[in-house]
C-alpha positions in Angstrom: 6.9 17.0 26.2 5.7 16.7 29.7 6.1 13.0 30.7 4.0 13.6 33.9 1.0 13.4 31.6 1.6 9.5 31.6 1.0 9.2 35.3 -2.0 6.9 36.0 -4.0 9.5 37.8 -3.6 12.0 34.9 -4.6 9.4 32.4 -7.6 8.6 34.5 -8.6 12.2 34.6 -8.3 12.5 30.8 -10.3 9.5 30.2 -13.1 10.7 32.8 -13.3 14.1 31.0 -13.5 12.9 27.4 -17.0 14.4 27.0 -16.5 17.3 29.1 -16.5 20.9 27.9 -12.8 21.6 27.3 -13.0 25.4 27.7 -14.7 24.9 31.1 -11.9 22.7 32.2 -9.3 25.2 31.3 -11.1 27.9 33.2 -11.3 25.6 36.2 -7.6 25.1 36.1 -5.4 21.9 36.4 -5.7 19.6 39.5 -2.1 18.6 38.9 0.7 21.1 40.0 3.1 20.3 37.2 0.7 20.3 34.3 -0.9 23.3 32.7 -4.7 23.3 32.2 -4.1 24.0 28.5 -1.8 20.9 28.2 -4.5 18.7 29.8 -7.0 20.2 27.4 -4.9 19.2 24.5 -4.6 15.6 25.7 -8.4 15.4 26.2 -9.2 16.8 22.8 -6.6 14.6 21.2 -7.8 11.4 22.8 -11.4 12.3 21.9 -10.3 12.7 18.3 -8.4 9.4 18.4 -11.5 7.6 19.6 -13.1 8.5 16.2 -10.0 8.7 13.9 -7.4 6.4 15.5 -8.9 3.7 17.5 -5.6 1.7 17.9 -4.0 4.9 19.5 -7.1 5.5 21.7 -6.9 2.1 23.2 -3.3 2.6 24.5 -3.1 4.5 27.7 0.6 5.6 27.1 -0.1 7.8 24.0 0.6 11.4 24.0 -1.2 13.8 21.6 0.0 16.9 19.8 -1.9 20.2 19.4 -5.2 20.2 17.4 -3.8 21.4 14.2 -1.2 18.6 14.0 -3.9 15.9 14.8 -6.3 17.4 12.2 -3.7 17.1 9.5 -2.6 13.5 10.2 -4.0 10.5 8.4 -6.9 8.4 9.9 -6.1 4.9 10.9 -8.1 3.6 7.9 -6.4 5.7 5.3 -3.0 4.9 6.8 -3.5 1.3 6.8 -4.5 1.5 3.1 -1.3 3.4 2.3 0.7 0.7 4.1 -0.8 -1.8 1.9 0.7 -0.3 -1.2 4.4 -0.7 0.0 6.9 -3.3 0.8 10.7 -3.9 1.1 13.5 -3.6 3.6 14.2 0.1 3.8 11.6 2.9 3.8 11.7 6.6 4.6 8.9 9.0 5.5 10.3 12.6 4.8 7.4 14.3 6.4 6.6 12.2 9.4 4.2 14.5 11.4 2.4 12.7 14.3 3.8 9.4 12.9 0.4 7.6 12.1 1.7 6.7 8.5 5.1 5.9 9.6 3.7 3.4 12.2 1.6 1.5 9.6 4.5 1.6 7.0 6.6 -0.2 9.8 4.3 -3.1 9.7 4.9 -3.7 6.0 8.7 -2.8 5.7 11.9 -3.9 7.5 13.1 -0.5 8.6 11.5 2.9 8.6 13.3 6.2 8.9 10.9 9.0 10.1 11.9 12.6 9.7 10.1 15.7 11.1 11.2 19.3 11.3 9.0 20.1 14.3 11.1 18.9 17.3 8.2 18.8 19.6 6.2 16.6 17.2 9.2 14.4 16.6 9.6 13.9 20.4 5.9 13.0 20.8 6.3 10.5 17.8 9.4 9.0 19.3 7.6 8.4 22.6 4.5 7.0 20.9 6.5 4.5 18.7 8.1 3.1 21.9 4.7 2.8 23.6 3.3 1.0 20.5 6.5 -1.2 20.4 7.3 -0.1 16.8 11.0 -0.8 17.4 12.0 -0.7 13.6 11.3 3.1 13.3 14.3 5.4 13.5 13.4 9.1 14.4 15.2 12.0 12.8 14.2 15.4 14.2 15.2 17.4 11.3 14.6 18.1 7.6 13.8 15.0 5.6 15.4 16.4 2.4 18.6 17.2 4.3 18.6 13.7 5.6 18.1 12.2 2.1 21.0 14.3 0.6 23.3 13.3 3.5 22.7 9.6 3.6 24.4 7.2 1.3 21.5 4.6 1.7 19.0 3.7 -1.0 15.4 3.0 -0.1 12.8 0.7 -1.5 10.2 3.6 -1.0 10.1 7.3 -0.2 6.9 8.8 1.3 6.0 12.5 1.4 3.0 14.3 2.5 3.9 18.0 1.6 2.5 20.8 3.8 -0.3 22.5 1.9 -0.2 26.0 3.4 1.7 29.1 2.4 3.7 31.5 4.6 0.5 33.2 5.5 -1.3 30.2 6.5 -3.4 30.1 3.3 -4.1 26.7 1.6 -2.3 25.8 -1.6 -3.0 22.9 -3.9 -0.4 22.8 -6.7 2.5 20.5 -5.9 5.0 23.1 -6.8 3.5 25.4 -4.0 3.7 22.8 -1.3 6.5 22.3 1.2 8.7 20.5 0.4 8.5 21.2 -3.3 8.2 17.7 -4.6 8.5 18.7 -8.3 11.7 20.5 -7.8 13.2 17.6 -5.8 12.1 14.7 -8.1 15.7 14.0 -9.3 17.0 13.6 -5.8 14.0 11.3 -4.8 14.6 9.1 -7.8 18.3 9.0 -7.1 17.4 7.5 -3.7 14.5 5.2 -4.5 12.6 3.6 -7.4 9.3 4.0 -5.8 7.8 7.2 -4.4 4.5 7.6 -2.8 3.1 11.1 -2.4 -0.1 12.2 -0.5 -1.8 15.4 -1.9 -4.8 17.5 -1.4 -8.0 15.9 -2.6 -8.7 19.1 -4.6 -5.6 18.6 -6.8 -6.5 18.1 -10.5 -5.5 14.7 -11.7 -4.2 15.9 -15.1 -2.3 18.7 -13.5 -0.6 16.4 -11.0 0.3 14.0 -13.9 1.8 17.0 -15.8 3.8 18.1 -12.8 5.2 14.7 -11.8 7.4 12.2 -13.6 6.7 8.4 -13.9 3.3 8.4 -12.4 2.1 4.7 -12.4 -1.0 4.9 -10.1 -3.3 7.4 -8.6 -5.3 6.1 -5.7 -8.5 8.2 -4.7 -9.4 7.4 -1.2 -12.7 8.3 0.3 -14.1 7.5 3.7 -18.0 7.5 4.0 -18.2 9.1 0.6 -15.9 12.0 1.3 -12.6 12.1 -0.6 -9.7 12.3 2.0 -6.5 11.7 0.1 -5.1 11.5 -3.3 -2.1 9.1 -3.4 0.4 9.3 -6.2 2.5 6.3 -6.8 5.6 7.0 -8.9 7.7 4.3 -10.4 11.0 5.1 -11.9 11.0 4.7 -15.7 7.3 4.0 -15.9 5.8 4.5 -19.4 2.5 2.6 -19.0 -0.9 4.4 -18.9 -1.7 5.8 -15.3 -3.8 3.4 -13.4 -6.7 4.9 -11.3 -7.8 3.1 -8.3 -10.7 4.5 -6.4 -11.7 3.3 -2.9 -14.7 4.2 -0.8 -14.6 2.9 2.7 -17.9 2.8 4.4 -19.4 1.2 7.5 -21.0 -1.6 5.5 -18.4 -2.2 2.7 -15.4 -1.2 0.8 -16.2 0.0 -2.7 -13.4 -0.4 -5.4 -13.3 0.7 -9.1 -10.2 0.5 -11.2 -9.6 2.1 -14.6 -6.9 4.2 -16.4 -6.4 7.6 -17.6 -6.5 6.4 -21.2 -10.2 5.4 -20.9 -12.4 7.8 -22.9 -16.0 8.8 -22.5 -17.9 6.1 -24.5 -21.0 5.6 -22.4 -24.3 5.0 -24.1 -27.3 7.3 -23.2 -30.9 6.4 -22.3 -34.0 7.7 -20.6 -34.5 6.6 -16.9 -35.1 2.9 -16.5 -36.1 1.0 -13.5 -33.0 1.8 -11.4 -30.8 4.8 -10.8 -27.2 4.8 -9.8 -25.1 7.6 -8.3 -21.2 7.0 -8.3 -19.4 7.5 -5.0 -17.3 10.5 -4.3 -14.0 8.7 -5.3 -15.4 7.9 -8.8 -16.8 11.3 -9.2 -13.4 12.7 -8.4 -11.7 10.5 -11.2 -14.3 11.8 -13.8 -13.8 8.6 -15.8 -17.4 7.6 -16.3 -17.0 5.8 -19.6 -15.4 2.7 -18.2 -17.8 2.7 -15.3 -20.7 2.5 -17.7 -19.1 -0.1 -19.7 -17.9 -2.3 -16.9 -21.4 -2.3 -15.2 -23.5 -2.2 -18.3 -25.1 1.0 -17.4 -26.4 3.9 -19.5 -25.9 7.6 -18.6 -28.9 9.9 -18.4 -27.0 12.8 -20.0 -23.4 13.7 -20.8 -23.2 16.0 -17.9 -25.4 14.5 -15.4 -23.2 11.6 -14.2 -26.2 9.6 -13.2 -26.7 6.0 -14.6 -29.7 3.8 -15.2 -30.5 0.2 -15.9 -33.5 -2.1 -16.1 -32.0 -4.6 -13.5 -30.7 -4.2 -10.1 -26.8 -4.6 -9.9 -24.1 -4.2 -7.4 -22.5 -0.7 -7.8 -19.8 1.3 -6.2 -22.1 4.1 -5.0 -25.7 4.8 -4.0 -28.4 3.0 -5.9 -32.1 3.6 -6.1 -35.4 2.2 -7.5 -37.2 4.8 -9.5 -40.9 5.0 -8.5 -42.0 8.0 -10.5 -40.7 10.4 -13.2 -42.0 13.9 -13.4 -41.4 17.0 -15.6 -39.9 19.8 -13.6 -42.6 22.5 -13.0 -45.4 19.9 -12.8 -48.1 20.8 -10.5 -48.3 17.3 -9.3 -44.8 17.7 -7.8 -45.9 20.6 -5.6 -49.1 18.8 -4.7 -47.4 15.6 -3.8 -44.5 16.9 -1.7 -45.6 20.3 -0.3 -44.8 20.5 3.5 -43.6 16.8 3.3 -40.1 15.4 3.7 -37.9 14.2 1.0 -34.0 13.9 0.4 -33.1 16.2 -2.6 -30.1 15.9 -4.9 -29.4 17.9 -8.1 -27.3 16.9 -11.0 -26.8 19.0 -14.2 -29.7 21.2 -13.1 -30.1 25.1 -12.9 -31.5 25.3 -9.4 -29.6 24.3 -6.3 -31.1 22.2 -3.4 -32.1 25.2 -1.2 -33.9 27.0 -4.0 -35.9 23.8 -4.8 -36.9 23.4 -1.1 -38.0 26.9 -0.9 -39.9 26.8 -4.3 -41.8 23.6 -3.4 -41.8 23.8 0.4 -40.2 20.5 0.8 -38.6 19.6 4.1 -35.4 17.6 4.6 -35.6 13.9 5.4 -38.0 11.0 5.0 -37.7 7.9 2.8 -38.3 9.6 -0.7 -35.3 10.6 -2.7 -35.8 13.3 -5.4 -33.2 13.7 -8.1 -33.6 17.0 -10.1 -31.7 16.5 -13.3 -31.6 16.7 -17.2 -32.3 13.8 -19.5 -30.8 13.1 -23.0 -33.6 15.2 -24.7 -32.4 18.2 -22.7 -35.6 18.0 -20.5 -35.6 19.1 -16.8 -37.0 16.2 -15.0 -37.6 14.9 -11.4 -36.8 11.3 -10.5 -38.8 10.0 -7.4 -36.8 7.1 -5.9 -36.5 4.8 -2.9 -33.1 3.9 -1.7 -31.9 0.3 -2.1 
């Protein structure tokens, strides 16, 4: 860790070159004799990422940034703050600390945090940044988190893990047992040291598979940002026998959408032909696949068992996109081609044999505009096109 990066003139150079072409700066060389051009480039790229992903870090002139891969793998500020809202207590340990974003926000909700990280360089950067952020209740251990857990006699209110999801060859893995550390194999040790465990996993992990691999799953939080699922959070509570609670969150620029149900909820939605309004669940709800409770809670009806689009005769608040249906056409109608040929429209498909690209080519429809076309299947197994305006 090169502390000369913290000099005022260096930080001024980084700030001035946030929008510069980093590769060009590297070729040009470093204007500072004790700082490599590549090191400067890492700081510029890191600070630029922080501007979008970690605004609190971006505002601090004394933060050091790790290589690009470490920064890509870290939580965003919005998801880290959400994770922190789930925990409390006097003693907390993060076994896979990384860049330290999660540990920092956990430190705002707990008395003392024990941060662990195998990568000594990353741990050194995190130690420095915690000091710069005045997070004085975080203890840094540059070493294996599981070894720390085995060696300590302390018990914790919470244990947090974000297992690495790459194999020895750099390929991505998704099953918990294939991640590092292997959470499944070490559950007895984890529950020996804490009654509450929080695990972050790949958004691609199947919920039922995760429940089958883990013990005492109490809650699963599906966290999306701008309608893209970013994290699955598994809250384990020692001895839990209740149904697994599902909490979906979608953070958008305008609102935070929340939907809560449980894995015991079955598919009990009613079906209907399209009414006046159309509803498309956000990505977090789509990940849950629990559409029956959604239809019941919001008094909606599904268009088809496999379409996952909902309809109603009245306009309601809904955790997802909603539209007013202005026209309904049968797929293949000559009127469809006549109306939209060489014009713009936003196209979506649900439970439909053709993909968006094929439809655009077939009907010569350009992307964009104010019309939204949903190509789907109704309850009578008819292929239809819903022409909508977004609400």
